[in-house]
DSSP file (Angstrom, degrees, kcal/mol; ACC not computed):
  #  RESIDUE AA STRUCTURE BP1 BP2  ACC     N-H-->O    O-->H-N    N-H-->O    O-->H-N    TCO  KAPPA ALPHA  PHI   PSI    X-CA   Y-CA   Z-CA
    1    1 A M     >        0   0    0      0, 0.0     4,-1.7     0, 0.0     3,-0.2   0.000 360.0 360.0 360.0 -40.2    0.0    0.0    0.0
    2    2 A N  H  >  +     0   0    0      1,-0.2     4,-1.8     2,-0.2     0, 0.0   0.848 360.0  58.8 -65.5 -33.4    2.8    2.4    0.8
    3    3 A A  H  > S+     0   0    0      1,-0.2     4,-0.8     2,-0.2    -1,-0.2   0.875 107.7  46.3 -64.3 -36.2    4.4    1.8   -2.6
    4    4 A L  H  4 S+     0   0    0     -3,-0.2     3,-0.4     1,-0.2    -1,-0.2   0.876 110.1  53.6 -71.7 -36.7    1.3    3.0   -4.3
    5    5 A R  H >< S+     0   0    0     -4,-1.7     3,-1.1     1,-0.2     4,-0.2   0.826 101.5  59.2 -69.1 -31.7    1.0    6.0   -2.1
    6    6 A Q  H 3< S+     0   0    0     -4,-1.8     3,-0.5     1,-0.2    -1,-0.2   0.835 107.4  45.4 -67.3 -32.4    4.5    7.2   -2.8
    7    7 A H  T >< S+     0   0    0     -4,-0.8     3,-1.2    -3,-0.4    -1,-0.2   0.243  81.8  99.7 -97.4  13.8    3.9    7.5   -6.6
    8    8 A S  T <  S+     0   0    0     -3,-1.1    -1,-0.2     1,-0.2    -2,-0.1   0.729  77.3  58.1 -73.5 -20.1    0.5    9.2   -6.4
    9    9 A N  T 3  S+     0   0    0     -3,-0.5    -1,-0.2    -4,-0.2    -2,-0.1   0.326  79.0 116.2 -92.8   9.9    2.1   12.7   -7.1
   10   10 A R  S <  S-     0   0    0     -3,-1.2     2,-0.1     1,-0.1    -3,-0.0  -0.491  76.8 -99.7 -74.0 147.5    3.6   11.6  -10.4
   11   11 A P        -     0   0    0      0, 0.0     2,-0.1     0, 0.0    -1,-0.1  -0.394  38.8-114.2 -68.7 144.6    2.3   13.4  -13.5
   12   12 A Q        -     0   0    0      1,-0.1     3,-0.1    -2,-0.1    -3,-0.0  -0.461   6.8-144.4 -76.9 148.2   -0.3   11.6  -15.5
   13   13 A S  S    S+     0   0    0      1,-0.2     2,-0.8    -2,-0.1    -1,-0.1   0.807  95.3  59.3 -80.3 -29.4    0.4   10.5  -19.0
   14   14 A H  S    S+     0   0    0     -3,-0.0     2,-0.3     0, 0.0    -1,-0.2  -0.865  78.3 177.6-100.0 104.0   -3.2   11.2  -20.0
   15   15 A K        -     0   0    0     -2,-0.8     2,-0.1    -3,-0.1    -2,-0.0  -0.757  30.1-117.2-106.4 151.0   -3.8   14.8  -19.3
   16   16 A S     >  -     0   0    0     -2,-0.3     4,-2.2     1,-0.1     5,-0.2  -0.459  32.7-112.2 -75.1 160.9   -6.8   17.0  -19.9
   17   17 A F  H  > S+     0   0    0      1,-0.2     4,-2.2     2,-0.2     5,-0.1   0.875 117.2  53.8 -64.7 -37.1   -6.3   19.8  -22.3
   18   18 A R  H  > S+     0   0    0      2,-0.2     4,-2.0     1,-0.2    -1,-0.2   0.903 109.4  47.9 -64.8 -41.4   -6.7   22.4  -19.6
   19   19 A T  H  > S+     0   0    0      1,-0.2     4,-2.3     2,-0.2    -2,-0.2   0.908 111.0  51.6 -64.0 -41.5   -4.0   20.8  -17.5
   20   20 A K  H  X S+     0   0    0     -4,-2.2     4,-2.2     1,-0.2    -2,-0.2   0.881 108.5  51.5 -64.0 -38.5   -1.7   20.6  -20.5
   21   21 A Q  H  X S+     0   0    0     -4,-2.2     4,-2.4     2,-0.2    -1,-0.2   0.907 109.9  49.2 -64.3 -42.1   -2.3   24.3  -21.2
   22   22 A K  H  X S+     0   0    0     -4,-2.0     4,-2.2     1,-0.2    -2,-0.2   0.899 111.6  48.8 -65.4 -39.8   -1.4   25.2  -17.6
   23   23 A L  H  X S+     0   0    0     -4,-2.3     4,-1.9     2,-0.2    -1,-0.2   0.893 111.4  49.9 -65.7 -39.2    1.7   23.2  -17.7
   24   24 A A  H  X S+     0   0    0     -4,-2.2     4,-1.9     2,-0.2    -2,-0.2   0.901 110.8  49.2 -66.6 -40.9    2.8   24.7  -21.0
   25   25 A R  H  X S+     0   0    0     -4,-2.4     4,-2.1     1,-0.2    -2,-0.2   0.915 111.3  49.3 -64.2 -42.7    2.2   28.3  -19.7
   26   26 A A  H  X S+     0   0    0     -4,-2.2     4,-1.3     1,-0.2    -1,-0.2   0.862 109.5  52.8 -64.3 -35.5    4.3   27.5  -16.6
   27   27 A Q  H  < S+     0   0    0     -4,-1.9    -1,-0.2     1,-0.2    -2,-0.2   0.874 109.4  48.7 -68.6 -36.6    7.0   26.1  -18.7
   28   28 A K  H  < S+     0   0    0     -4,-1.9    -2,-0.2     1,-0.2    -1,-0.2   0.879 112.0  48.5 -69.6 -37.6    7.1   29.3  -20.8
   29   29 A Q  H  < S+     0   0    0     -4,-2.1     2,-1.8     1,-0.2    -1,-0.2   0.754  93.7  81.1 -73.1 -23.4    7.3   31.5  -17.8
   30   30 A N  S  < S+     0   0    0     -4,-1.3    -1,-0.2    -5,-0.2    21,-0.1  -0.487  72.0  97.8 -89.0  70.6   10.0   29.5  -16.1
   31   31 A R  S    S-     0   0    0     -2,-1.8    -3,-0.0    -3,-0.1    -4,-0.0  -0.978  76.2 -94.6-148.2 157.9   13.0   30.9  -18.0
   32   32 A P        -     0   0    0      0, 0.0    15,-0.1     0, 0.0     3,-0.1  -0.287  49.8 -94.4 -70.3 161.9   15.7   33.6  -17.3
   33   33 A I        -     0   0    0      1,-0.1    15,-0.1    13,-0.1     5,-0.1  -0.475  49.2 -96.5 -73.5 148.9   15.2   37.1  -18.6
   34   34 A P    >>  -     0   0    0      0, 0.0     4,-0.9     0, 0.0     3,-0.8  -0.305  26.9-123.9 -64.2 150.1   16.9   37.9  -21.9
   35   35 A Q  H 3> S+     0   0    0      1,-0.2     4,-1.1     2,-0.2     3,-0.3   0.819 107.5  62.9 -66.5 -31.1   20.3   39.5  -21.8
   36   36 A W  H 34 S+     0   0    0      1,-0.2     4,-0.4     2,-0.2    -1,-0.2   0.784  97.8  57.6 -68.4 -24.1   19.2   42.5  -24.0
   37   37 A I  H X4 S+     0   0    0     -3,-0.8     3,-0.8     1,-0.2    -1,-0.2   0.867 103.5  52.9 -70.8 -35.1   16.7   43.5  -21.3
   38   38 A R  H 3< S+     0   0    0     -4,-0.9    -1,-0.2    -3,-0.3    -2,-0.2   0.783 106.0  55.0 -68.3 -25.9   19.5   43.7  -18.7
   39   39 A L  T 3< S+     0   0    0     -4,-1.1    -1,-0.2     3,-0.1    -2,-0.2   0.545  83.2 112.6 -86.5  -6.8   21.4   46.0  -21.0
   40   40 A R  S X  S-     0   0    0     -3,-0.8     3,-1.0    -4,-0.4     2,-0.1  -0.226  79.1 -92.5 -65.6 156.9   18.6   48.6  -21.4
   41   41 A T  T 3  S+     0   0    0      1,-0.2    -1,-0.1     0, 0.0    -2,-0.0  -0.431 107.0   8.3 -69.7 142.6   19.0   52.1  -20.0
   42   42 A N  T 3  S+     0   0    0      1,-0.2     2,-0.4    -2,-0.1    -1,-0.2   0.824  89.2 165.1  55.7  36.6   17.7   52.6  -16.4
   43   43 A N    <   +     0   0    0     -3,-1.0    -1,-0.2    -5,-0.2    -5,-0.0  -0.698  22.1 172.7 -87.2 132.0   17.1   48.9  -16.0
   44   44 A T        +     0   0    0     -2,-0.4     2,-0.5     2,-0.0    -1,-0.1   0.477  49.4 102.4-111.5  -7.5   16.5   47.6  -12.5
   45   45 A I        +     0   0    0     -8,-0.2     3,-0.1     1,-0.2    -2,-0.0  -0.676  34.9 162.9 -81.3 121.2   15.6   44.0  -13.4
   46   46 A R        -     0   0    0     -2,-0.5     2,-0.3     1,-0.4    -1,-0.2   0.740  62.8  -3.6-106.5 -33.5   18.5   41.7  -12.8
   47   47 A Y  S    S-     0   0    0    -15,-0.1     2,-0.9    -9,-0.0    -1,-0.4  -0.951  81.0 -84.2-153.2 168.6   16.9   38.3  -12.7
   48   48 A N    >   -     0   0    0     -2,-0.3     3,-1.2     1,-0.2    -3,-0.0  -0.718  34.5-168.4 -81.9 108.5   13.5   36.5  -12.9
   49   49 A A  T 3  S+     0   0    0     -2,-0.9    -1,-0.2     1,-0.3     0, 0.0   0.710  83.4  57.9 -72.1 -20.0   12.1   36.6   -9.4
   50   50 A K  T 3  S+     0   0    0    -21,-0.1    -1,-0.3    -3,-0.1     2,-0.1   0.136  73.6 140.2 -98.0  20.6    9.3   34.2  -10.3
   51   51 A R    <   -     0   0    0     -3,-1.2     2,-0.4   -21,-0.1   -21,-0.1  -0.399  36.8-156.6 -64.8 139.6   11.7   31.4  -11.4
   52   52 A R        -     0   0    0    -26,-0.1     2,-0.4    -2,-0.1    -2,-0.1  -0.967  11.0-143.3-126.9 134.0   10.5   28.0  -10.2
   53   53 A H     >  -     0   0    0     -2,-0.4     4,-2.1     1,-0.1     3,-0.0  -0.820  18.3-134.6 -95.0 135.3   12.5   24.8   -9.7
   54   54 A W  T  4 S+     0   0    0     -2,-0.4    -1,-0.1     1,-0.2     5,-0.1   0.748 102.0  37.6 -63.6 -25.6   10.6   21.7  -10.7
   55   55 A R  T  4 S+     0   0    0      3,-0.1    -1,-0.2     1,-0.1     3,-0.1   0.781 118.4  45.1 -97.6 -29.4   11.5   19.7   -7.6
   56   56 A K  T  4 S+     0   0    0      1,-0.2     2,-0.5    -3,-0.0    -2,-0.2   0.911 117.3  33.8 -82.3 -44.0   11.4   22.5   -4.9
   57   57 A T  S  < S-     0   0    0     -4,-2.1    -1,-0.2     2,-0.0     2,-0.2  -0.956  71.0-151.7-122.0 127.5    8.1   24.2   -5.8
   58   58 A R        -     0   0    0     -2,-0.5    -3,-0.1    -3,-0.1    -5,-0.0  -0.570  17.7-131.6 -92.7 158.9    5.0   22.6   -7.2
   59   59 A L        -     0   0    0     -2,-0.2    -1,-0.1    -5,-0.1    -5,-0.0   0.799  32.3-132.6 -80.0 -29.9    2.5   24.2   -9.4
   60   60 A G              0   0    0      1,-0.0    -2,-0.0    -3,-0.0    -3,-0.0   0.840 360.0 360.0  80.1  34.4   -0.5   23.1   -7.4
   61   61 A I              0   0    0    -42,-0.0   -39,-0.0   -39,-0.0   -38,-0.0   0.449 360.0 360.0 -87.6 360.0   -2.6   21.9  -10.4
């Protein structure tokens, strides 16, 4: 029983379209900022503050 419970948080291979859209959006957002944005005048953005690591933080879908 414990073996089944441990793998319950694995992603499904058969996803609904809405779940797939949310995962795709999260994947697009999870990237560093482009270098040309750092070079702009009066730029205060140094890094992407909303960066997410796949193992540390879950999406909660």
